[in-house]
C-alpha positions in Angstrom: -50.4 -29.2 81.4 -53.8 -28.3 82.2 -56.1 -31.5 82.1 -53.9 -32.9 79.5 -52.4 -36.4 80.4 -48.6 -37.4 80.0 -48.6 -40.7 78.3 -45.1 -40.8 76.9 -46.5 -42.3 73.8 -45.5 -40.0 70.4 -45.6 -40.5 67.2 -43.0 -39.7 64.3 -44.8 -35.9 62.9 -47.0 -35.8 65.9 -46.6 -33.0 68.5 -44.3 -33.4 71.5 -45.4 -34.9 75.1 -44.8 -32.9 77.8 -44.5 -33.9 81.4 -43.6 -31.1 84.0 -41.9 -32.2 87.4 -41.2 -29.4 90.1 -38.0 -28.3 88.9 -37.5 -30.2 85.5 -39.4 -30.0 82.0 -39.4 -32.7 79.9 -40.4 -33.1 76.3 -40.8 -36.1 74.2 -41.0 -36.3 70.6 -40.5 -38.8 67.8 -38.6 -38.0 64.7 -37.1 -39.8 61.4 -37.8 -43.3 59.8 -36.6 -45.1 62.3 -38.9 -43.7 64.7 -36.4 -42.5 67.4 -37.3 -40.3 70.6 -35.3 -37.4 71.4 -35.7 -35.7 74.6 -35.5 -32.0 76.1 -34.6 -31.6 79.1 -35.3 -28.1 80.8 -34.3 -26.6 83.9 -37.0 -24.5 85.7 -34.7 -22.7 88.0 -31.7 -22.0 85.4 -33.8 -21.9 82.1 -30.8 -24.1 80.4 -31.4 -27.0 78.4 -30.0 -30.6 77.7 -31.1 -32.5 74.3 -30.9 -36.3 74.3 -30.1 -38.2 70.8 -30.6 -35.5 68.2 -31.7 -38.1 66.0 -33.5 -36.8 63.0 -35.3 -33.9 61.6 -33.7 -31.2 62.8 -36.0 -28.4 61.9 -38.8 -30.4 64.1 -35.8 -30.5 67.1 -35.2 -26.7 66.5 -38.6 -25.7 66.6 -38.8 -27.9 70.1 -35.7 -26.4 71.3 -36.8 -22.6 70.5 -34.9 -19.7 70.1 -34.5 -18.6 73.7 -33.4 -21.8 75.3 -29.5 -22.1 75.6 -28.4 -26.1 75.2 -25.7 -26.8 77.9 -25.3 -30.4 76.6 -26.5 -32.6 73.9 -26.2 -36.2 74.8 -26.0 -39.2 72.2 -26.7 -42.7 73.8 -25.9 -44.7 70.7 -23.3 -44.7 68.1 -25.4 -45.4 65.3 -26.3 -42.9 62.7 -29.9 -43.0 63.2 -29.3 -41.2 66.5 -27.5 -38.8 65.4 -28.2 -37.3 62.1 -29.6 -34.2 63.2 -26.9 -33.2 65.3 -24.8 -30.7 63.2 -27.8 -28.9 62.3 -29.0 -28.9 65.8 -25.8 -27.8 67.6 -23.7 -26.3 64.7 -19.9 -26.9 64.7 -16.7 -26.6 63.0 -16.1 -27.8 59.4 -12.7 -29.2 58.7 -11.3 -29.9 55.6 -8.7 -32.2 55.7 -7.1 -30.7 52.7 -4.2 -28.2 52.9 -4.5 -24.7 54.0 -2.9 -22.0 51.5 -3.7 -18.2 51.5 -5.9 -18.6 48.1 -8.7 -19.9 49.8 -11.6 -18.4 50.4 -15.0 -19.6 52.0 -18.3 -18.4 52.1 -21.4 -19.5 54.3 -24.6 -19.3 52.6 -23.4 -16.8 50.0 -21.7 -14.4 52.6 -18.0 -14.3 53.4 -16.9 -16.5 56.2 -14.1 -16.3 58.0 -11.4 -19.4 57.1 -9.3 -20.8 59.9 -6.3 -23.3 60.3 -7.0 -26.6 61.8 -4.3 -28.7 63.1 -1.9 -26.3 61.6 -2.3 -27.4 58.1 -6.0 -27.9 57.3 -8.8 -25.5 56.4 -12.1 -24.8 58.8 -15.1 -22.5 59.0 -17.2 -22.4 61.7 -20.9 -23.3 61.1 -23.9 -22.4 63.3 -26.7 -24.4 63.9 -28.8 -25.2 61.3 -28.4 -26.0 57.7 -26.5 -24.3 55.8 -24.0 -24.0 52.6 -20.3 -23.6 52.6 -18.4 -23.2 49.7 -15.0 -22.9 49.2 -13.3 -21.2 46.2 -9.2 -21.2 45.5 -8.1 -17.8 44.3 -4.4 -17.3 44.8 -2.8 -13.9 44.1 -0.1 -15.8 42.2 -2.7 -17.2 39.9 -4.1 -13.5 39.0 -0.3 -12.8 38.8 0.0 -15.5 36.2 -2.7 -14.6 33.9 -1.4 -11.2 34.0 2.1 -12.1 32.9 0.7 -14.3 30.3 -1.5 -11.9 28.5 1.0 -9.4 29.0 3.4 -12.1 27.1 1.2 -13.2 24.6 0.4 -9.3 23.9 4.4 -8.9 23.2 4.4 -12.1 21.2 1.6 -10.9 18.9 2.9 -7.1 18.3 6.5 -8.6 17.7 4.6 -11.3 15.1 2.5 -8.7 13.5 5.7 -6.1 13.2 7.6 -8.8 11.8 5.1 -9.4 9.3 4.6 -5.7 8.2 8.5 -5.5 8.0 8.5 -8.2 5.4 5.5 -6.9 3.6 7.7 -3.5 3.5 10.2 -5.2 2.3 8.5 -7.5 -0.4 6.9 -4.1 -1.7 9.9 -2.3 -2.1 
């Protein structure tokens, strides 16, 4: 890297350290309040990458990965949360809600309609790409709207019958 000596020392918020080997480029960055190291390994011949420990600060990790690097694997070295807090935002995945899937459910992803899938036959799921997103679910079954229409018509009929009966009583009283 043009005169820059690789020391491997990184600080949270600081730049990544790069180490270039004949067939492998290694980037090391420190992220999060626990000062975790994340590593990006890039194969020079295939251009593919492996991310080790998407620990935190997914925006910085995504910047390190870049738009043109296909991640073939993400490896998590520990099970504690400080080693995977940025994982979902970096790789995306499927959001599964473990309540019943009914045809009246609608989903949006960042305000745009999203396809809703069945997960394990009875649950609902939405595919979410890498990055921070907002997924909203709304329950709007057709039966609700039919029920509202039937109720409104029923109330109008009752009101009509009640007004008609009052009008008849008034007519009878006035003779």
